[in-house]
Biotite code that builds the C-alpha atoms (Angstrom):
import biotite.structure as struc

atoms = struc.array([
    struc.Atom([4.954, -10.883, -38.321], chain_id="A", res_id=1, res_name="MET", atom_name="CA", element="C"),
    struc.Atom([4.990, -14.121, -36.322], chain_id="A", res_id=2, res_name="LYS", atom_name="CA", element="C"),
    struc.Atom([8.072, -15.345, -38.196], chain_id="A", res_id=3, res_name="ALA", atom_name="CA", element="C"),
    struc.Atom([9.918, -12.139, -37.319], chain_id="A", res_id=4, res_name="ILE", atom_name="CA", element="C"),
    struc.Atom([8.807, -11.697, -33.720], chain_id="A", res_id=5, res_name="ILE", atom_name="CA", element="C"),
    struc.Atom([8.585, -15.271, -32.398], chain_id="A", res_id=6, res_name="SER", atom_name="CA", element="C"),
    struc.Atom([12.330, -16.096, -32.340], chain_id="A", res_id=7, res_name="PRO", atom_name="CA", element="C"),
    struc.Atom([13.075, -12.955, -30.312], chain_id="A", res_id=8, res_name="PHE", atom_name="CA", element="C"),
    struc.Atom([10.294, -13.588, -27.806], chain_id="A", res_id=9, res_name="LEU", atom_name="CA", element="C"),
    struc.Atom([11.302, -17.182, -27.202], chain_id="A", res_id=10, res_name="PHE", atom_name="CA", element="C"),
    struc.Atom([15.003, -16.250, -27.031], chain_id="A", res_id=11, res_name="LEU", atom_name="CA", element="C"),
    struc.Atom([14.710, -13.468, -24.450], chain_id="A", res_id=12, res_name="PHE", atom_name="CA", element="C"),
    struc.Atom([11.714, -14.663, -22.425], chain_id="A", res_id=13, res_name="TRP", atom_name="CA", element="C"),
    struc.Atom([10.629, -17.982, -21.030], chain_id="A", res_id=14, res_name="ARG", atom_name="CA", element="C"),
    struc.Atom([7.167, -18.453, -22.484], chain_id="A", res_id=15, res_name="VAL", atom_name="CA", element="C"),
    struc.Atom([4.950, -21.118, -20.920], chain_id="A", res_id=16, res_name="ARG", atom_name="CA", element="C"),
    struc.Atom([1.716, -22.216, -22.540], chain_id="A", res_id=17, res_name="VAL", atom_name="CA", element="C"),
    struc.Atom([-1.066, -24.133, -20.802], chain_id="A", res_id=18, res_name="GLU", atom_name="CA", element="C"),
    struc.Atom([-4.324, -25.376, -22.272], chain_id="A", res_id=19, res_name="GLY", atom_name="CA", element="C"),
    struc.Atom([-3.512, -24.676, -25.908], chain_id="A", res_id=20, res_name="ARG", atom_name="CA", element="C"),
    struc.Atom([-5.411, -27.842, -26.827], chain_id="A", res_id=21, res_name="GLU", atom_name="CA", element="C"),
    struc.Atom([-8.633, -25.933, -26.080], chain_id="A", res_id=22, res_name="HIS", atom_name="CA", element="C"),
    struc.Atom([-8.164, -23.840, -29.235], chain_id="A", res_id=23, res_name="ILE", atom_name="CA", element="C"),
    struc.Atom([-9.925, -25.548, -32.168], chain_id="A", res_id=24, res_name="PRO", atom_name="CA", element="C"),
    struc.Atom([-7.798, -26.329, -35.218], chain_id="A", res_id=25, res_name="ALA", atom_name="CA", element="C"),
    struc.Atom([-10.307, -24.550, -37.439], chain_id="A", res_id=26, res_name="ASP", atom_name="CA", element="C"),
    struc.Atom([-13.570, -22.656, -37.268], chain_id="A", res_id=27, res_name="GLY", atom_name="CA", element="C"),
    struc.Atom([-14.457, -19.325, -35.671], chain_id="A", res_id=28, res_name="PRO", atom_name="CA", element="C"),
    struc.Atom([-13.547, -18.663, -32.053], chain_id="A", res_id=29, res_name="VAL", atom_name="CA", element="C"),
    struc.Atom([-13.081, -15.665, -29.753], chain_id="A", res_id=30, res_name="ILE", atom_name="CA", element="C"),
    struc.Atom([-10.098, -15.408, -27.399], chain_id="A", res_id=31, res_name="LEU", atom_name="CA", element="C"),
    struc.Atom([-10.945, -13.176, -24.412], chain_id="A", res_id=32, res_name="ALA", atom_name="CA", element="C"),
    struc.Atom([-7.904, -12.200, -22.339], chain_id="A", res_id=33, res_name="ALA", atom_name="CA", element="C"),
    struc.Atom([-6.915, -9.978, -19.448], chain_id="A", res_id=34, res_name="ASN", atom_name="CA", element="C"),
    struc.Atom([-4.887, -6.916, -20.403], chain_id="A", res_id=35, res_name="HIS", atom_name="CA", element="C"),
    struc.Atom([-1.992, -5.911, -18.165], chain_id="A", res_id=36, res_name="GLN", atom_name="CA", element="C"),
    struc.Atom([0.620, -4.687, -20.647], chain_id="A", res_id=37, res_name="SER", atom_name="CA", element="C"),
    struc.Atom([1.116, -3.508, -24.210], chain_id="A", res_id=38, res_name="PHE", atom_name="CA", element="C"),
    struc.Atom([3.206, -6.630, -24.848], chain_id="A", res_id=39, res_name="CYS", atom_name="CA", element="C"),
    struc.Atom([0.130, -8.849, -24.263], chain_id="A", res_id=40, res_name="ASP", atom_name="CA", element="C"),
    struc.Atom([-0.521, -8.335, -27.976], chain_id="A", res_id=41, res_name="SER", atom_name="CA", element="C"),
    struc.Atom([2.854, -9.928, -28.767], chain_id="A", res_id=42, res_name="PHE", atom_name="CA", element="C"),
    struc.Atom([2.801, -12.953, -26.490], chain_id="A", res_id=43, res_name="PHE", atom_name="CA", element="C"),
    struc.Atom([-0.766, -14.139, -27.109], chain_id="A", res_id=44, res_name="LEU", atom_name="CA", element="C"),
    struc.Atom([-0.642, -14.374, -30.932], chain_id="A", res_id=45, res_name="PRO", atom_name="CA", element="C"),
    struc.Atom([2.755, -16.087, -31.081], chain_id="A", res_id=46, res_name="VAL", atom_name="CA", element="C"),
    struc.Atom([1.610, -19.051, -28.968], chain_id="A", res_id=47, res_name="VAL", atom_name="CA", element="C"),
    struc.Atom([-1.513, -19.621, -31.091], chain_id="A", res_id=48, res_name="VAL", atom_name="CA", element="C"),
    struc.Atom([-0.833, -21.715, -34.182], chain_id="A", res_id=49, res_name="ARG", atom_name="CA", element="C"),
    struc.Atom([-3.569, -19.941, -36.123], chain_id="A", res_id=50, res_name="ARG", atom_name="CA", element="C"),
    struc.Atom([-3.665, -16.329, -37.243], chain_id="A", res_id=51, res_name="ARG", atom_name="CA", element="C"),
    struc.Atom([-5.120, -14.074, -34.548], chain_id="A", res_id=52, res_name="VAL", atom_name="CA", element="C"),
    struc.Atom([-6.933, -10.839, -35.383], chain_id="A", res_id=53, res_name="THR", atom_name="CA", element="C"),
    struc.Atom([-7.296, -8.225, -32.661], chain_id="A", res_id=54, res_name="TYR", atom_name="CA", element="C"),
    struc.Atom([-9.824, -5.521, -32.062], chain_id="A", res_id=55, res_name="VAL", atom_name="CA", element="C"),
    struc.Atom([-7.417, -2.749, -31.013], chain_id="A", res_id=56, res_name="ALA", atom_name="CA", element="C"),
    struc.Atom([-8.173, 0.762, -29.806], chain_id="A", res_id=57, res_name="LYS", atom_name="CA", element="C"),
    struc.Atom([-8.135, 3.330, -32.596], chain_id="A", res_id=58, res_name="ALA", atom_name="CA", element="C"),
    struc.Atom([-5.484, 5.425, -30.825], chain_id="A", res_id=59, res_name="GLU", atom_name="CA", element="C"),
    struc.Atom([-2.873, 2.789, -31.693], chain_id="A", res_id=60, res_name="TYR", atom_name="CA", element="C"),
    struc.Atom([-3.431, 3.616, -35.362], chain_id="A", res_id=61, res_name="PHE", atom_name="CA", element="C"),
    struc.Atom([-2.859, 7.337, -34.831], chain_id="A", res_id=62, res_name="ASP", atom_name="CA", element="C"),
    struc.Atom([0.824, 7.100, -33.874], chain_id="A", res_id=63, res_name="SER", atom_name="CA", element="C"),
    struc.Atom([3.558, 5.882, -36.220], chain_id="A", res_id=64, res_name="TRP", atom_name="CA", element="C"),
    struc.Atom([5.207, 4.205, -33.218], chain_id="A", res_id=65, res_name="LYS", atom_name="CA", element="C"),
    struc.Atom([2.434, 1.620, -33.011], chain_id="A", res_id=66, res_name="THR", atom_name="CA", element="C"),
    struc.Atom([0.372, 1.905, -36.211], chain_id="A", res_id=67, res_name="SER", atom_name="CA", element="C"),
    struc.Atom([2.955, 0.060, -38.345], chain_id="A", res_id=68, res_name="TRP", atom_name="CA", element="C"),
    struc.Atom([2.643, -3.051, -36.186], chain_id="A", res_id=69, res_name="PHE", atom_name="CA", element="C"),
    struc.Atom([-1.131, -3.109, -35.972], chain_id="A", res_id=70, res_name="PHE", atom_name="CA", element="C"),
    struc.Atom([-1.614, -2.408, -39.673], chain_id="A", res_id=71, res_name="ARG", atom_name="CA", element="C"),
    struc.Atom([0.992, -5.010, -40.698], chain_id="A", res_id=72, res_name="ALA", atom_name="CA", element="C"),
    struc.Atom([-0.704, -7.575, -38.470], chain_id="A", res_id=73, res_name="ALA", atom_name="CA", element="C"),
    struc.Atom([-4.123, -6.853, -39.999], chain_id="A", res_id=74, res_name="GLY", atom_name="CA", element="C"),
    struc.Atom([-5.711, -5.622, -36.777], chain_id="A", res_id=75, res_name="GLN", atom_name="CA", element="C"),
    struc.Atom([-9.084, -3.868, -36.499], chain_id="A", res_id=76, res_name="ILE", atom_name="CA", element="C"),
    struc.Atom([-9.238, -0.308, -35.103], chain_id="A", res_id=77, res_name="PRO", atom_name="CA", element="C"),
    struc.Atom([-12.002, 0.170, -32.532], chain_id="A", res_id=78, res_name="MET", atom_name="CA", element="C"),
    struc.Atom([-13.242, 3.683, -31.840], chain_id="A", res_id=79, res_name="ASN", atom_name="CA", element="C"),
    struc.Atom([-14.244, 3.461, -28.176], chain_id="A", res_id=80, res_name="ARG", atom_name="CA", element="C"),
    struc.Atom([-16.339, 6.622, -28.326], chain_id="A", res_id=81, res_name="SER", atom_name="CA", element="C"),
    struc.Atom([-19.187, 4.514, -29.691], chain_id="A", res_id=82, res_name="GLY", atom_name="CA", element="C"),
    struc.Atom([-21.584, 5.281, -32.499], chain_id="A", res_id=83, res_name="GLY", atom_name="CA", element="C"),
    struc.Atom([-21.092, 4.390, -36.158], chain_id="A", res_id=84, res_name="ASP", atom_name="CA", element="C"),
    struc.Atom([-17.311, 4.005, -35.854], chain_id="A", res_id=85, res_name="ALA", atom_name="CA", element="C"),
    struc.Atom([-17.634, 1.311, -33.197], chain_id="A", res_id=86, res_name="SER", atom_name="CA", element="C"),
    struc.Atom([-20.411, -0.380, -35.155], chain_id="A", res_id=87, res_name="GLN", atom_name="CA", element="C"),
    struc.Atom([-18.198, -0.591, -38.252], chain_id="A", res_id=88, res_name="ARG", atom_name="CA", element="C"),
    struc.Atom([-15.441, -2.199, -36.195], chain_id="A", res_id=89, res_name="ALA", atom_name="CA", element="C"),
    struc.Atom([-17.901, -4.724, -34.764], chain_id="A", res_id=90, res_name="LEU", atom_name="CA", element="C"),
    struc.Atom([-19.156, -5.490, -38.262], chain_id="A", res_id=91, res_name="ASP", atom_name="CA", element="C"),
    struc.Atom([-15.565, -6.117, -39.364], chain_id="A", res_id=92, res_name="THR", atom_name="CA", element="C"),
    struc.Atom([-14.992, -8.349, -36.325], chain_id="A", res_id=93, res_name="ALA", atom_name="CA", element="C"),
    struc.Atom([-18.152, -10.206, -37.287], chain_id="A", res_id=94, res_name="THR", atom_name="CA", element="C"),
    struc.Atom([-16.764, -10.710, -40.792], chain_id="A", res_id=95, res_name="ALA", atom_name="CA", element="C"),
    struc.Atom([-13.586, -12.246, -39.314], chain_id="A", res_id=96, res_name="VAL", atom_name="CA", element="C"),
    struc.Atom([-15.677, -14.776, -37.406], chain_id="A", res_id=97, res_name="LEU", atom_name="CA", element="C"),
    struc.Atom([-17.913, -15.413, -40.392], chain_id="A", res_id=98, res_name="GLN", atom_name="CA", element="C"),
    struc.Atom([-14.795, -16.356, -42.356], chain_id="A", res_id=99, res_name="ASP", atom_name="CA", element="C"),
    struc.Atom([-13.847, -18.878, -39.663], chain_id="A", res_id=100, res_name="GLY", atom_name="CA", element="C"),
    struc.Atom([-11.121, -16.774, -38.066], chain_id="A", res_id=101, res_name="GLY", atom_name="CA", element="C"),
    struc.Atom([-9.730, -16.317, -34.566], chain_id="A", res_id=102, res_name="VAL", atom_name="CA", element="C"),
    struc.Atom([-10.677, -13.003, -32.964], chain_id="A", res_id=103, res_name="LEU", atom_name="CA", element="C"),
    struc.Atom([-8.915, -11.759, -29.811], chain_id="A", res_id=104, res_name="ALA", atom_name="CA", element="C"),
    struc.Atom([-10.519, -9.190, -27.524], chain_id="A", res_id=105, res_name="ILE", atom_name="CA", element="C"),
    struc.Atom([-9.633, -7.633, -24.181], chain_id="A", res_id=106, res_name="TYR", atom_name="CA", element="C"),
    struc.Atom([-13.016, -7.475, -22.405], chain_id="A", res_id=107, res_name="PRO", atom_name="CA", element="C"),
    struc.Atom([-11.723, -4.845, -19.978], chain_id="A", res_id=108, res_name="GLU", atom_name="CA", element="C"),
    struc.Atom([-11.556, -2.451, -22.931], chain_id="A", res_id=109, res_name="GLY", atom_name="CA", element="C"),
    struc.Atom([-8.126, -1.033, -22.043], chain_id="A", res_id=110, res_name="THR", atom_name="CA", element="C"),
    struc.Atom([-4.998, -1.909, -20.120], chain_id="A", res_id=111, res_name="ARG", atom_name="CA", element="C"),
    struc.Atom([-5.763, -2.186, -16.430], chain_id="A", res_id=112, res_name="ALA", atom_name="CA", element="C"),
    struc.Atom([-4.463, 0.662, -14.233], chain_id="A", res_id=113, res_name="PRO", atom_name="CA", element="C"),
    struc.Atom([-3.258, -1.875, -11.641], chain_id="A", res_id=114, res_name="ASP", atom_name="CA", element="C"),
    struc.Atom([-2.664, -5.596, -11.262], chain_id="A", res_id=115, res_name="VAL", atom_name="CA", element="C"),
    struc.Atom([-6.333, -6.443, -10.631], chain_id="A", res_id=116, res_name="ARG", atom_name="CA", element="C"),
    struc.Atom([-8.815, -7.752, -13.203], chain_id="A", res_id=117, res_name="LEU", atom_name="CA", element="C"),
    struc.Atom([-11.546, -5.220, -13.919], chain_id="A", res_id=118, res_name="HIS", atom_name="CA", element="C"),
    struc.Atom([-15.174, -5.463, -14.952], chain_id="A", res_id=119, res_name="LYS", atom_name="CA", element="C"),
    struc.Atom([-15.645, -6.668, -18.522], chain_id="A", res_id=120, res_name="GLY", atom_name="CA", element="C"),
    struc.Atom([-17.658, -4.945, -21.207], chain_id="A", res_id=121, res_name="LYS", atom_name="CA", element="C"),
    struc.Atom([-20.452, -6.918, -22.841], chain_id="A", res_id=122, res_name="THR", atom_name="CA", element="C"),
    struc.Atom([-19.146, -6.751, -26.418], chain_id="A", res_id=123, res_name="GLY", atom_name="CA", element="C"),
    struc.Atom([-17.671, -10.257, -26.242], chain_id="A", res_id=124, res_name="VAL", atom_name="CA", element="C"),
    struc.Atom([-20.997, -11.784, -25.198], chain_id="A", res_id=125, res_name="ALA", atom_name="CA", element="C"),
    struc.Atom([-22.808, -9.834, -27.914], chain_id="A", res_id=126, res_name="ARG", atom_name="CA", element="C"),
    struc.Atom([-20.428, -11.099, -30.602], chain_id="A", res_id=127, res_name="LEU", atom_name="CA", element="C"),
    struc.Atom([-20.548, -14.669, -29.324], chain_id="A", res_id=128, res_name="ALA", atom_name="CA", element="C"),
    struc.Atom([-24.335, -14.687, -29.405], chain_id="A", res_id=129, res_name="LEU", atom_name="CA", element="C"),
    struc.Atom([-24.518, -12.850, -32.683], chain_id="A", res_id=130, res_name="ARG", atom_name="CA", element="C"),
    struc.Atom([-22.180, -15.282, -34.447], chain_id="A", res_id=131, res_name="CYS", atom_name="CA", element="C"),
    struc.Atom([-22.906, -18.444, -32.440], chain_id="A", res_id=132, res_name="ASP", atom_name="CA", element="C"),
    struc.Atom([-19.207, -19.007, -31.666], chain_id="A", res_id=133, res_name="VAL", atom_name="CA", element="C"),
    struc.Atom([-17.407, -20.257, -28.542], chain_id="A", res_id=134, res_name="PRO", atom_name="CA", element="C"),
    struc.Atom([-15.329, -17.979, -26.319], chain_id="A", res_id=135, res_name="VAL", atom_name="CA", element="C"),
    struc.Atom([-12.031, -19.164, -24.850], chain_id="A", res_id=136, res_name="ILE", atom_name="CA", element="C"),
    struc.Atom([-10.961, -17.337, -21.664], chain_id="A", res_id=137, res_name="PRO", atom_name="CA", element="C"),
    struc.Atom([-7.247, -16.516, -21.559], chain_id="A", res_id=138, res_name="VAL", atom_name="CA", element="C"),
    struc.Atom([-5.089, -15.617, -18.576], chain_id="A", res_id=139, res_name="GLY", atom_name="CA", element="C"),
    struc.Atom([-1.818, -13.788, -19.237], chain_id="A", res_id=140, res_name="LEU", atom_name="CA", element="C"),
    struc.Atom([0.659, -13.829, -16.360], chain_id="A", res_id=141, res_name="VAL", atom_name="CA", element="C"),
    struc.Atom([3.950, -11.957, -16.128], chain_id="A", res_id=142, res_name="GLY", atom_name="CA", element="C"),
    struc.Atom([3.550, -9.456, -18.953], chain_id="A", res_id=143, res_name="THR", atom_name="CA", element="C"),
    struc.Atom([3.225, -6.518, -16.562], chain_id="A", res_id=144, res_name="ARG", atom_name="CA", element="C"),
    struc.Atom([6.658, -7.379, -15.159], chain_id="A", res_id=145, res_name="THR", atom_name="CA", element="C"),
    struc.Atom([8.094, -7.624, -18.659], chain_id="A", res_id=146, res_name="VAL", atom_name="CA", element="C"),
    struc.Atom([6.710, -4.228, -19.678], chain_id="A", res_id=147, res_name="GLN", atom_name="CA", element="C"),
    struc.Atom([5.391, -2.117, -16.780], chain_id="A", res_id=148, res_name="PRO", atom_name="CA", element="C"),
    struc.Atom([2.876, 0.685, -17.427], chain_id="A", res_id=149, res_name="PRO", atom_name="CA", element="C"),
    struc.Atom([4.478, 3.638, -19.198], chain_id="A", res_id=150, res_name="GLY", atom_name="CA", element="C"),
    struc.Atom([7.581, 1.705, -20.214], chain_id="A", res_id=151, res_name="SER", atom_name="CA", element="C"),
    struc.Atom([8.616, 1.513, -23.864], chain_id="A", res_id=152, res_name="MET", atom_name="CA", element="C"),
    struc.Atom([11.138, -1.232, -23.088], chain_id="A", res_id=153, res_name="VAL", atom_name="CA", element="C"),
    struc.Atom([10.455, -4.920, -22.531], chain_id="A", res_id=154, res_name="MET", atom_name="CA", element="C"),
    struc.Atom([12.579, -6.370, -19.738], chain_id="A", res_id=155, res_name="ARG", atom_name="CA", element="C"),
    struc.Atom([14.266, -9.608, -20.845], chain_id="A", res_id=156, res_name="PRO", atom_name="CA", element="C"),
    struc.Atom([14.698, -12.929, -19.032], chain_id="A", res_id=157, res_name="PHE", atom_name="CA", element="C"),
    struc.Atom([11.334, -12.985, -17.255], chain_id="A", res_id=158, res_name="HIS", atom_name="CA", element="C"),
    struc.Atom([8.706, -15.716, -17.471], chain_id="A", res_id=159, res_name="THR", atom_name="CA", element="C"),
    struc.Atom([5.402, -15.166, -19.253], chain_id="A", res_id=160, res_name="VAL", atom_name="CA", element="C"),
    struc.Atom([2.604, -17.710, -18.895], chain_id="A", res_id=161, res_name="THR", atom_name="CA", element="C"),
    struc.Atom([-0.352, -17.906, -21.268], chain_id="A", res_id=162, res_name="VAL", atom_name="CA", element="C"),
    struc.Atom([-3.231, -20.063, -19.994], chain_id="A", res_id=163, res_name="ARG", atom_name="CA", element="C"),
    struc.Atom([-6.204, -21.060, -22.134], chain_id="A", res_id=164, res_name="PHE", atom_name="CA", element="C"),
    struc.Atom([-9.387, -22.287, -20.480], chain_id="A", res_id=165, res_name="GLY", atom_name="CA", element="C"),
    struc.Atom([-12.072, -24.591, -21.898], chain_id="A", res_id=166, res_name="PRO", atom_name="CA", element="C"),
    struc.Atom([-14.300, -22.903, -24.484], chain_id="A", res_id=167, res_name="PRO", atom_name="CA", element="C"),
    struc.Atom([-17.534, -21.335, -23.298], chain_id="A", res_id=168, res_name="ILE", atom_name="CA", element="C"),
    struc.Atom([-20.564, -21.807, -25.548], chain_id="A", res_id=169, res_name="ALA", atom_name="CA", element="C"),
    struc.Atom([-23.126, -19.110, -24.834], chain_id="A", res_id=170, res_name="TYR", atom_name="CA", element="C"),
    struc.Atom([-26.689, -20.412, -24.888], chain_id="A", res_id=171, res_name="GLU", atom_name="CA", element="C"),
    struc.Atom([-28.710, -17.583, -23.422], chain_id="A", res_id=172, res_name="ALA", atom_name="CA", element="C"),
    struc.Atom([-32.444, -18.148, -23.270], chain_id="A", res_id=173, res_name="GLY", atom_name="CA", element="C"),
    struc.Atom([-34.166, -15.583, -25.441], chain_id="A", res_id=174, res_name="GLY", atom_name="CA", element="C"),
    struc.Atom([-30.879, -13.833, -26.196], chain_id="A", res_id=175, res_name="LEU", atom_name="CA", element="C"),
    struc.Atom([-29.808, -15.549, -29.389], chain_id="A", res_id=176, res_name="ARG", atom_name="CA", element="C"),
    struc.Atom([-29.532, -12.669, -31.810], chain_id="A", res_id=177, res_name="ILE", atom_name="CA", element="C"),
    struc.Atom([-29.131, -14.871, -34.881], chain_id="A", res_id=178, res_name="THR", atom_name="CA", element="C"),
    struc.Atom([-29.598, -18.596, -35.438], chain_id="A", res_id=179, res_name="THR", atom_name="CA", element="C"),
    struc.Atom([-26.370, -19.946, -36.870], chain_id="A", res_id=180, res_name="GLY", atom_name="CA", element="C"),
    struc.Atom([-25.871, -16.785, -38.930], chain_id="A", res_id=181, res_name="GLU", atom_name="CA", element="C"),
    struc.Atom([-23.124, -14.233, -38.629], chain_id="A", res_id=182, res_name="CYS", atom_name="CA", element="C"),
    struc.Atom([-23.965, -11.392, -40.939], chain_id="A", res_id=183, res_name="THR", atom_name="CA", element="C"),
    struc.Atom([-22.035, -8.096, -41.135], chain_id="A", res_id=184, res_name="PRO", atom_name="CA", element="C"),
    struc.Atom([-24.427, -5.181, -41.032], chain_id="A", res_id=185, res_name="GLY", atom_name="CA", element="C"),
    struc.Atom([-26.804, -6.856, -38.584], chain_id="A", res_id=186, res_name="HIS", atom_name="CA", element="C"),
    struc.Atom([-26.638, -4.393, -35.670], chain_id="A", res_id=187, res_name="PRO", atom_name="CA", element="C"),
    struc.Atom([-24.858, -6.024, -32.758], chain_id="A", res_id=188, res_name="ALA", atom_name="CA", element="C"),
    struc.Atom([-27.198, -6.248, -29.845], chain_id="A", res_id=189, res_name="GLY", atom_name="CA", element="C"),
    struc.Atom([-30.286, -5.196, -31.785], chain_id="A", res_id=190, res_name="GLU", atom_name="CA", element="C"),
    struc.Atom([-32.108, -8.243, -30.450], chain_id="A", res_id=191, res_name="GLY", atom_name="CA", element="C"),
    struc.Atom([-30.687, -7.828, -26.963], chain_id="A", res_id=192, res_name="ALA", atom_name="CA", element="C"),
    struc.Atom([-32.495, -4.805, -25.666], chain_id="A", res_id=193, res_name="ARG", atom_name="CA", element="C"),
    struc.Atom([-34.486, -4.465, -22.483], chain_id="A", res_id=194, res_name="GLY", atom_name="CA", element="C"),
    struc.Atom([-33.485, -4.714, -18.869], chain_id="A", res_id=195, res_name="ASP", atom_name="CA", element="C"),
    struc.Atom([-33.771, -8.497, -18.610], chain_id="A", res_id=196, res_name="ALA", atom_name="CA", element="C"),
    struc.Atom([-31.693, -9.037, -21.733], chain_id="A", res_id=197, res_name="GLU", atom_name="CA", element="C"),
    struc.Atom([-29.048, -6.566, -20.603], chain_id="A", res_id=198, res_name="GLN", atom_name="CA", element="C"),
    struc.Atom([-28.923, -8.330, -17.249], chain_id="A", res_id=199, res_name="ASP", atom_name="CA", element="C"),
    struc.Atom([-28.296, -11.629, -18.989], chain_id="A", res_id=200, res_name="GLU", atom_name="CA", element="C"),
    struc.Atom([-25.525, -10.168, -21.145], chain_id="A", res_id=201, res_name="LEU", atom_name="CA", element="C"),
    struc.Atom([-24.026, -8.781, -17.964], chain_id="A", res_id=202, res_name="ARG", atom_name="CA", element="C"),
    struc.Atom([-24.234, -12.180, -16.264], chain_id="A", res_id=203, res_name="ALA", atom_name="CA", element="C"),
    struc.Atom([-22.570, -13.910, -19.220], chain_id="A", res_id=204, res_name="LEU", atom_name="CA", element="C"),
    struc.Atom([-19.774, -11.346, -19.207], chain_id="A", res_id=205, res_name="THR", atom_name="CA", element="C"),
    struc.Atom([-19.260, -11.610, -15.447], chain_id="A", res_id=206, res_name="ASP", atom_name="CA", element="C"),
    struc.Atom([-19.001, -15.395, -15.752], chain_id="A", res_id=207, res_name="ALA", atom_name="CA", element="C"),
    struc.Atom([-16.354, -14.963, -18.449], chain_id="A", res_id=208, res_name="LEU", atom_name="CA", element="C"),
    struc.Atom([-14.374, -12.543, -16.276], chain_id="A", res_id=209, res_name="MET", atom_name="CA", element="C"),
    struc.Atom([-14.510, -15.032, -13.397], chain_id="A", res_id=210, res_name="ALA", atom_name="CA", element="C"),
    struc.Atom([-12.993, -17.622, -15.727], chain_id="A", res_id=211, res_name="GLY", atom_name="CA", element="C"),
    struc.Atom([-10.230, -15.228, -16.777], chain_id="A", res_id=212, res_name="ILE", atom_name="CA", element="C"),
    struc.Atom([-9.505, -14.382, -13.127], chain_id="A", res_id=213, res_name="ALA", atom_name="CA", element="C"),
    struc.Atom([-9.143, -18.074, -12.337], chain_id="A", res_id=214, res_name="GLY", atom_name="CA", element="C"),
    struc.Atom([-6.584, -18.455, -15.123], chain_id="A", res_id=215, res_name="LEU", atom_name="CA", element="C"),
    struc.Atom([-4.607, -15.275, -14.409], chain_id="A", res_id=216, res_name="SER", atom_name="CA", element="C"),
    struc.Atom([-4.725, -15.463, -10.591], chain_id="A", res_id=217, res_name="GLY", atom_name="CA", element="C"),
    struc.Atom([-5.823, -11.827, -10.386], chain_id="A", res_id=218, res_name="GLN", atom_name="CA", element="C"),
    struc.Atom([-8.149, -10.373, -7.811], chain_id="A", res_id=219, res_name="ALA", atom_name="CA", element="C"),
    struc.Atom([-11.354, -9.123, -9.433], chain_id="A", res_id=220, res_name="TYR", atom_name="CA", element="C"),
    struc.Atom([-12.769, -5.644, -8.947], chain_id="A", res_id=221, res_name="VAL", atom_name="CA", element="C"),
    struc.Atom([-16.328, -4.856, -10.019], chain_id="A", res_id=222, res_name="ASP", atom_name="CA", element="C"),
    struc.Atom([-15.568, -1.564, -11.743], chain_id="A", res_id=223, res_name="GLN", atom_name="CA", element="C"),
    struc.Atom([-14.494, -0.654, -15.249], chain_id="A", res_id=224, res_name="TYR", atom_name="CA", element="C"),
    struc.Atom([-10.800, -0.114, -15.892], chain_id="A", res_id=225, res_name="ALA", atom_name="CA", element="C"),
    struc.Atom([-9.653, 3.468, -16.107], chain_id="A", res_id=226, res_name="SER", atom_name="CA", element="C"),
    struc.Atom([-6.008, 4.260, -16.647], chain_id="A", res_id=227, res_name="ARG", atom_name="CA", element="C"),
    struc.Atom([-6.513, 7.517, -14.765], chain_id="A", res_id=228, res_name="LYS", atom_name="CA", element="C"),
    struc.Atom([-7.056, 5.597, -11.554], chain_id="A", res_id=229, res_name="LYS", atom_name="CA", element="C"),
    struc.Atom([-4.373, 4.045, -9.383], chain_id="A", res_id=230, res_name="ARG", atom_name="CA", element="C"),
    struc.Atom([-5.030, 0.990, -7.235], chain_id="A", res_id=231, res_name="ALA", atom_name="CA", element="C"),
    struc.Atom([-2.889, -1.591, -5.389], chain_id="A", res_id=232, res_name="PRO", atom_name="CA", element="C"),
    struc.Atom([0.197, -2.918, -7.161], chain_id="A", res_id=233, res_name="GLU", atom_name="CA", element="C"),
    struc.Atom([2.106, -6.200, -6.847], chain_id="A", res_id=234, res_name="ASP", atom_name="CA", element="C"),
    struc.Atom([2.565, -7.268, -3.264], chain_id="A", res_id=235, res_name="GLY", atom_name="CA", element="C"),
    struc.Atom([-0.462, -5.381, -1.977], chain_id="A", res_id=236, res_name="ASP", atom_name="CA", element="C"),
    struc.Atom([-2.995, -7.462, 0.005], chain_id="A", res_id=237, res_name="PRO", atom_name="CA", element="C"),
    struc.Atom([-5.743, -6.984, -2.600], chain_id="A", res_id=238, res_name="ALA", atom_name="CA", element="C"),
    struc.Atom([-3.825, -9.193, -5.042], chain_id="A", res_id=239, res_name="ILE", atom_name="CA", element="C"),
    struc.Atom([-4.649, -12.872, -5.243], chain_id="A", res_id=240, res_name="ALA", atom_name="CA", element="C"),
    struc.Atom([-1.695, -15.279, -5.481], chain_id="A", res_id=241, res_name="PRO", atom_name="CA", element="C"),
    struc.Atom([-0.929, -16.795, -8.877], chain_id="A", res_id=242, res_name="VAL", atom_name="CA", element="C"),
])
C-alpha cells in the first residue's frame, strides 16, 4: 500500500516531516495524533519508515468505498459502542504492540467537527500502561485543507506537515497494570479502577493532548469531539496560530 500511495502523495502534495528521529527503529510504540481529515490516515503512515497499524472505527469496514483500503492495510476495526467488541479490538491492538509493532491511534476518537483539538479518550494511556510502551504525540497540519469535512476529493498542491514529538513514557504511581508484560486477554484497565486511578488516567491523557496541541498549533477545547456539533472554523478567533 505504501509503494502504491506514496509516489502520488509526494507528487501532488508538499509533505514536510519534523521530528521523525523520535520514532524508534524497532520495538513497540504508539503514535497518538490529532484527527482533522480522512486523509490523515494516508499522510501519517507514508512518512513513517516502519509499518503502521491503525485502530479504525468499525464503520469504515462496513462500506466498500473504504473497507478495501483498511483491510488491505491490515487495520483493526474498533466498535465504539463499547463492550466485548471494543475489548476484542483492544486485545488485538495489544497483540500488535506485543509483537513490537507501531500502533497509531486518534485519541479524540473521531474526526473533529471543527479545527480545534478536542478532549482525548483514555484508551491510549490504558494501552501504554498495559504494555509498558512509549507514546509519541503527533501533530498533523494542513490535512483539513487538503480534504475538508464531507469532501471525497483531496485538493492537490497544498502543504501537509507531520510533526513528531519526543516519546512520552508513562510511569503512573500505582497505575501500572502489568510489569513489562503485554498479554492479550488481560482486560484493559482492569487494574485501573477507582476514582483516583481514573483521575490519573485522565491527567495522563490531558498531558498527551497538550503535547499534540503544541505540535499541531490547534486551540484545545475540553469536550469530546462530536461530528454533530459545529464550532469555529479557520480564521475564527478561537484558533491558535500554527
